[in-house]
C-alpha positions as CSV (number, residue, x, y, z in Angstrom):
1,X,0.0,0.2,0.0
2,X,1.3,3.5,-1.0
3,X,0.8,6.5,1.1
4,X,1.9,10.1,0.0
5,X,3.0,12.8,2.4
6,X,2.1,16.4,1.7
7,X,1.2,19.5,2.8
8,X,-2.3,20.4,3.9
9,X,-4.4,22.1,1.5
10,X,-7.5,24.4,2.0
11,X,-9.7,21.9,0.6
12,X,-9.0,19.2,3.1
13,X,-8.7,21.5,6.2
14,X,-12.1,21.0,7.4
15,X,-11.8,17.2,7.1
16,X,-8.5,17.2,9.1
17,X,-10.0,19.5,11.7
18,X,-12.8,16.9,12.1
19,X,-10.2,14.1,12.2
20,X,-8.4,15.6,15.1
21,X,-11.3,16.4,17.0
22,X,-12.3,12.8,16.7
23,X,-8.7,11.6,17.7
24,X,-8.4,13.7,20.8
25,X,-12.0,14.0,22.1
26,X,-11.7,17.9,22.5
27,X,-14.3,20.6,21.4
28,X,-14.2,20.9,17.7
29,X,-13.9,24.7,17.6
30,X,-10.9,24.5,19.8
31,X,-9.0,22.2,17.5
32,X,-9.9,24.4,14.6
33,X,-8.5,27.5,16.3
34,X,-5.5,25.6,17.2
35,X,-4.8,24.4,13.8
36,X,-5.7,27.9,12.3
37,X,-2.9,29.2,14.3
38,X,-0.5,26.8,13.3
39,X,-0.9,27.4,9.6
40,X,-1.5,25.2,6.8
41,X,2.2,25.5,5.8
42,X,3.0,23.6,9.1
43,X,0.6,20.8,8.6
44,X,1.5,17.6,7.2
45,X,-1.1,15.0,6.0
46,X,-1.0,11.6,4.5
47,X,-3.0,10.3,1.6
48,X,-3.7,7.1,0.1
49,X,-4.9,8.0,-3.3
50,X,-7.5,10.8,-2.8
51,X,-8.3,9.7,0.7
52,X,-7.1,11.6,3.7
53,X,-5.5,9.1,6.0
54,X,-4.2,11.1,8.8
55,X,-1.7,14.1,9.6
56,X,0.3,16.0,12.0
57,X,1.3,19.5,13.0
58,X,5.0,20.5,12.9
59,X,6.1,23.4,15.3
60,X,9.4,25.1,14.5
61,X,10.8,26.2,17.8
62,X,14.2,26.2,19.8
63,X,15.1,24.2,23.0
64,X,17.6,24.8,25.3
65,X,20.4,22.2,26.1
66,X,23.5,22.8,27.9
67,X,23.1,26.7,28.0
68,X,22.6,26.8,24.2
69,X,19.2,27.2,22.1
70,X,19.0,24.2,19.7
71,X,16.6,24.5,16.7
72,X,14.0,22.1,17.2
73,X,10.7,21.0,15.4
74,X,7.9,20.0,17.7
75,X,5.3,17.3,16.7
76,X,1.8,17.6,17.6
77,X,-1.7,16.7,16.8
78,X,-0.7,13.2,15.3
79,X,-4.0,11.9,13.9
80,X,-4.9,8.8,11.7
81,X,-8.4,7.9,10.6
82,X,-10.0,4.9,12.3
83,X,-10.4,3.0,9.4
84,X,-6.6,3.2,8.6
85,X,-5.4,2.2,12.1
86,X,-3.4,-1.0,12.1
87,X,-2.2,-0.5,8.5
88,X,1.1,1.2,9.4
89,X,-0.2,4.7,8.5
90,X,1.1,6.5,11.6
91,X,4.3,4.7,11.2
92,X,4.7,5.9,7.7
93,X,3.6,9.4,8.6
94,X,6.2,9.6,11.1
95,X,8.8,8.3,9.0
96,X,8.3,10.5,6.2
97,X,8.0,13.4,8.2
98,X,11.5,12.7,9.9
99,X,12.9,12.4,6.6
100,X,11.7,15.7,5.6
101,X,13.0,17.3,8.6
102,X,16.6,15.8,7.9
103,X,16.5,17.2,4.3
104,X,15.9,20.6,6.0
105,X,18.8,19.9,8.5
106,X,16.7,20.2,11.5
107,X,18.9,19.2,14.5
108,X,16.4,17.6,16.8
109,X,12.6,17.0,17.1
110,X,10.6,16.8,20.3
111,X,6.9,15.6,21.1
112,X,4.6,14.2,23.7
113,X,3.6,10.6,23.0
114,X,0.2,9.1,23.3
115,X,1.9,5.7,23.3
116,X,5.7,5.5,23.3
117,X,5.8,2.4,21.1
118,X,5.2,4.1,17.9
119,X,7.8,7.2,18.3
120,X,10.5,4.6,19.8
121,X,10.1,2.5,16.5
122,X,11.2,5.8,14.5
123,X,13.9,6.9,16.9
124,X,12.6,8.9,19.6
125,X,13.3,8.3,23.3
126,X,12.6,9.8,26.6
127,X,14.0,13.3,27.0
128,X,12.7,14.9,30.0
129,X,9.8,15.6,32.2
130,X,6.8,17.9,32.9
131,X,4.8,17.4,36.2
132,X,1.8,19.2,37.7
133,X,2.9,20.2,41.3
134,X,0.6,21.4,44.1
135,X,0.6,22.8,47.6
136,X,-2.1,24.1,50.0
137,X,-2.0,27.7,50.1
138,X,-2.0,28.1,53.8
139,X,1.2,25.8,53.8
140,X,3.1,28.2,51.7
141,X,4.5,30.4,54.8
142,X,6.6,32.8,52.9
143,X,5.8,36.5,53.6
144,X,7.4,39.7,53.1
145,X,8.0,40.1,49.2
146,X,11.5,41.8,48.6
147,X,10.1,43.2,45.2
148,X,7.1,45.2,44.3
149,X,4.3,43.1,42.6
150,X,2.0,44.8,39.8
151,X,-0.4,43.8,37.0
152,X,1.4,43.3,33.9
153,X,0.0,43.9,30.3
154,X,0.0,41.0,27.8
155,X,3.0,41.8,25.8
156,X,4.4,38.6,24.2
157,X,7.7,40.1,23.4
158,X,8.1,41.2,26.9
159,X,7.2,38.1,28.3
160,X,9.3,36.2,25.8
161,X,12.4,38.2,26.8
162,X,11.9,37.2,30.5
163,X,11.0,33.7,29.7
164,X,14.1,33.2,27.5
165,X,16.3,34.5,30.4
166,X,15.0,31.6,32.8
167,X,14.8,29.1,30.0
168,X,18.6,29.3,29.4
169,X,19.4,27.8,32.7
170,X,17.0,24.8,32.3
171,X,17.6,22.0,29.8
172,X,14.6,21.3,27.9
173,X,12.8,24.7,28.1
174,X,11.4,26.2,24.7
175,X,11.7,29.1,22.8
176,X,8.0,28.8,22.3
177,X,6.3,28.9,19.0
178,X,3.8,31.7,18.6
179,X,0.9,29.2,18.8
180,X,2.1,28.2,22.2
181,X,2.1,31.6,23.4
182,X,-1.4,32.5,22.1
183,X,-2.7,29.4,23.6
184,X,-1.2,30.1,27.0
185,X,-2.4,33.6,27.0
186,X,-5.8,33.1,25.6
187,X,-8.5,34.7,27.6
188,X,-11.6,33.7,25.4
189,X,-12.6,30.9,27.7
190,X,-11.2,31.9,31.0
191,X,-9.9,35.0,32.8
192,X,-6.1,35.2,33.0
193,X,-4.2,37.0,35.7
194,X,-0.8,38.4,35.0
195,X,1.5,40.0,37.5
196,X,5.1,41.1,37.3
197,X,7.6,41.2,40.2
198,X,10.0,44.4,40.3
199,X,10.3,47.7,38.8
200,X,7.9,48.2,36.1
201,X,10.5,49.0,33.4
202,X,12.9,46.2,34.5
203,X,10.7,43.3,36.0
204,X,12.7,40.2,37.4
205,X,9.9,37.8,36.7
206,X,6.2,37.0,36.4
207,X,3.4,34.7,37.1
208,X,0.1,34.3,34.9
209,X,-2.7,32.1,36.5
210,X,-6.3,31.2,36.3
211,X,-8.7,30.8,39.2
212,X,-11.4,28.2,39.7
213,X,-13.0,25.7,41.8
214,X,-12.6,21.8,41.9
215,X,-15.6,20.6,43.8
216,X,-15.8,22.3,47.0
217,X,-12.0,23.8,47.0
218,X,-10.8,26.9,45.4
219,X,-7.8,26.6,43.2
220,X,-5.1,28.9,41.8
221,X,-3.7,27.3,38.6
222,X,-0.4,28.8,37.4
223,X,-0.3,28.4,33.7
224,X,3.2,30.3,33.3
225,X,6.0,31.5,35.8
226,X,9.3,33.1,35.5
227,X,11.7,34.0,38.2
228,X,15.2,35.6,37.1
229,X,16.5,36.3,40.6
230,X,16.3,35.0,44.3
231,X,14.4,38.0,45.0
232,X,11.7,37.2,42.4
233,X,11.6,33.7,43.6
234,X,10.8,34.7,47.2
235,X,8.3,37.4,45.8
236,X,6.6,35.0,43.7
237,X,6.0,32.5,46.9
238,X,4.9,35.4,49.0
239,X,2.3,36.7,46.4
240,X,0.9,33.2,45.9
241,X,0.6,32.7,49.8
242,X,-1.2,36.1,50.2
243,X,-4.1,34.4,48.4
244,X,-4.8,31.9,51.3
245,X,-8.0,33.6,52.5
246,X,-9.7,32.8,49.1
247,X,-7.6,30.1,47.7
248,X,-7.4,26.4,49.0
249,X,-4.6,25.1,46.7
250,X,-2.2,26.4,44.2
251,X,-0.7,24.2,41.4
252,X,2.1,24.8,38.9
253,X,4.0,22.8,36.1
254,X,7.5,22.0,36.6
255,X,10.0,19.2,36.4
256,X,10.1,15.8,38.4
257,X,12.8,17.7,40.3
258,X,11.2,20.9,40.9
259,X,13.5,24.1,41.3
260,X,10.5,26.3,42.2
261,X,10.0,24.4,45.5
262,X,13.5,25.2,46.5
263,X,12.1,28.6,47.5
264,X,9.7,26.9,50.0
265,X,10.8,26.7,53.7
266,X,9.6,23.2,54.2
267,X,9.0,20.2,51.8
268,X,5.2,20.9,51.5
269,X,4.7,20.8,47.8
270,X,3.9,17.7,46.1
271,X,4.1,16.2,42.6
272,X,0.7,15.1,40.8
273,X,0.3,13.6,37.4
274,X,3.1,13.9,35.1
275,X,4.6,13.3,31.3
276,X,7.8,12.3,29.8
277,X,8.5,14.1,26.5
278,X,10.5,12.3,24.0
279,X,13.2,13.7,21.7
280,X,14.5,12.6,18.3
281,X,18.2,13.4,17.0
282,X,17.2,14.2,13.3
283,X,20.7,15.3,12.3
284,X,23.7,14.0,14.5
285,X,26.2,16.4,13.4
286,X,24.1,19.6,13.6
287,X,22.5,18.3,17.1
288,X,26.0,17.8,18.6
289,X,27.1,21.1,17.3
290,X,24.2,23.3,18.4
291,X,24.3,22.1,22.0
292,X,26.2,23.7,24.8
293,X,28.8,22.1,27.0
294,X,30.8,22.8,30.1
295,X,33.1,25.9,29.4
296,X,36.0,24.4,31.1
297,X,36.2,21.1,29.6
298,X,38.5,20.4,26.8
299,X,38.0,16.8,25.4
300,X,37.2,14.5,22.5
301,X,34.6,11.8,22.4
302,X,34.1,9.2,19.6
303,X,30.3,8.1,19.2
304,X,29.3,5.2,16.9
305,X,25.7,5.7,16.1
306,X,23.0,3.3,14.6
307,X,20.1,4.7,12.9
308,X,17.9,2.2,11.4
309,X,15.7,4.9,9.5
310,X,17.7,7.9,8.7
311,X,20.9,6.3,7.3
312,X,23.1,9.4,7.1
313,X,23.2,9.1,11.1
314,X,24.8,5.8,11.1
315,X,28.4,6.4,11.4
316,X,31.3,7.2,13.8
317,X,31.5,10.9,14.9
318,X,34.4,12.5,16.7
319,X,33.0,15.2,19.0
320,X,35.6,17.7,20.2
321,X,34.5,20.0,22.9
322,X,36.3,23.2,23.8
323,X,35.2,26.3,25.2
324,X,31.6,25.4,25.7
325,X,31.2,24.6,21.8
326,X,31.3,21.2,20.2
327,X,32.7,20.4,16.5
328,X,32.1,17.1,14.8
329,X,33.7,15.2,12.2
330,X,33.2,11.7,10.9
331,X,36.1,9.8,11.8
332,X,36.7,6.4,13.2
333,X,37.8,5.7,16.8
334,X,37.0,4.1,20.0
335,X,34.5,5.5,22.3
336,X,30.8,4.8,23.0
337,X,28.4,2.9,20.7
338,X,24.9,3.6,21.0
339,X,21.6,3.5,18.9
340,X,20.0,6.7,17.9
341,X,17.5,6.3,20.7
342,X,20.3,5.9,23.2
343,X,22.0,9.2,21.8
344,X,18.7,11.1,22.6
345,X,18.7,10.0,26.2
346,X,22.4,11.0,26.3
347,X,21.9,14.3,24.6
348,X,19.1,15.6,27.0
349,X,20.8,14.6,30.0
350,X,17.8,12.6,31.5
351,X,20.0,9.6,32.2
352,X,23.6,9.6,32.7
353,X,26.2,7.7,30.6
354,X,26.7,5.2,33.6
355,X,22.9,4.6,33.7
356,X,22.7,4.0,30.0
357,X,25.5,1.5,30.1
358,X,23.9,-0.3,32.9
359,X,20.7,-0.4,31.0
360,X,22.9,-1.8,27.8
361,X,21.8,1.3,26.0
362,X,25.3,2.1,25.2
363,X,28.6,0.5,25.3
364,X,32.1,1.9,26.0
365,X,35.2,2.0,28.3
366,X,35.1,3.6,31.6
367,X,37.2,6.5,29.9
368,X,34.8,7.1,27.5
369,X,32.0,7.0,29.7
370,X,33.6,9.5,32.3
371,X,34.3,11.9,29.3
372,X,30.6,11.7,28.3
373,X,29.6,12.3,31.9
374,X,31.4,15.6,31.8
375,X,30.3,16.6,28.5
376,X,26.6,16.0,28.9
377,X,26.4,17.0,32.7
378,X,23.0,19.0,33.1
379,X,20.4,19.3,35.6
380,X,17.3,17.1,35.2
381,X,15.7,18.2,31.8
382,X,12.2,19.6,32.0
383,X,9.7,21.9,30.4
384,X,6.3,23.6,31.5
385,X,4.9,23.5,28.0
386,X,2.6,20.8,26.5
387,X,2.0,20.7,22.8
């Protein structure tokens, strides 16, 4: 059976909107608005003859790793019509999309999987975490904010500037696509409250949140937060804690290891439901050269990579790191041997080289593992966004 991948045409837009609605069981008007914001040029659809089989959305963005912003394409809204499921349509859809991304020299791709098995078949692997955290408002116990707090106008450029200051310190954070900013700040369905910390002309952070009720409990739902200084962190917690007379619980998104909770005097915050996002190394050379590395490290590492889908990635690569940057050449040598999935897990820092060798996801000498540990050392990668 032959499938053809192509761009979404206006004539198929309504049918694809309906398919996404059916696949994700969400309001049809929300999906139509979301897909419209993404734009037809960023949609890819699969046909068999004249029949629309499925499709997905591509989101050009950036993602921070090792203190450097790596160009990335996010994958979202992967949908296959029910009558075509079980016929390899989803697999072909992902394979052809990845081939296209490699032709465009995209370094990496990231997605949230509905099921991991499909995406592992095409080279994705777990890259980081996103969890929902919560705390009872009267347990915050932080007072006396050191910075002034004031309402903030919705200005995406200004918000993005602050958000990127924070993102550079957290592997996995995004330079968000416009559609993610628009969804985050959408006030058409629910009131959004936005406050900044610090002087009006030089804020040191912000918080955006909704308020509502879950049963008989009132809840403040933080949809975005940024703190760029210790004073901003304390101010954020003091501001949230000041809602204790009206709000029972505060919740926010962070990693499985949550840096925001470091600002609390006691371990009162608790994680709830969570996700692990997945990363695919699309172009090994560009991915390794775009990522950041420790500034004080000068070292070489040979990586022998096996990629069953994108054959240009199957080779031995010499990664030479100096002054926080990596240079890659195709050159034989002894180092680490791993699959493209294993490289993804190493690249993001979700698992250490020692852990990956213990799981038999890579092979190599103690010396090579020690060098890789220094090169790819990061904090636990996470992002607050879902797409």
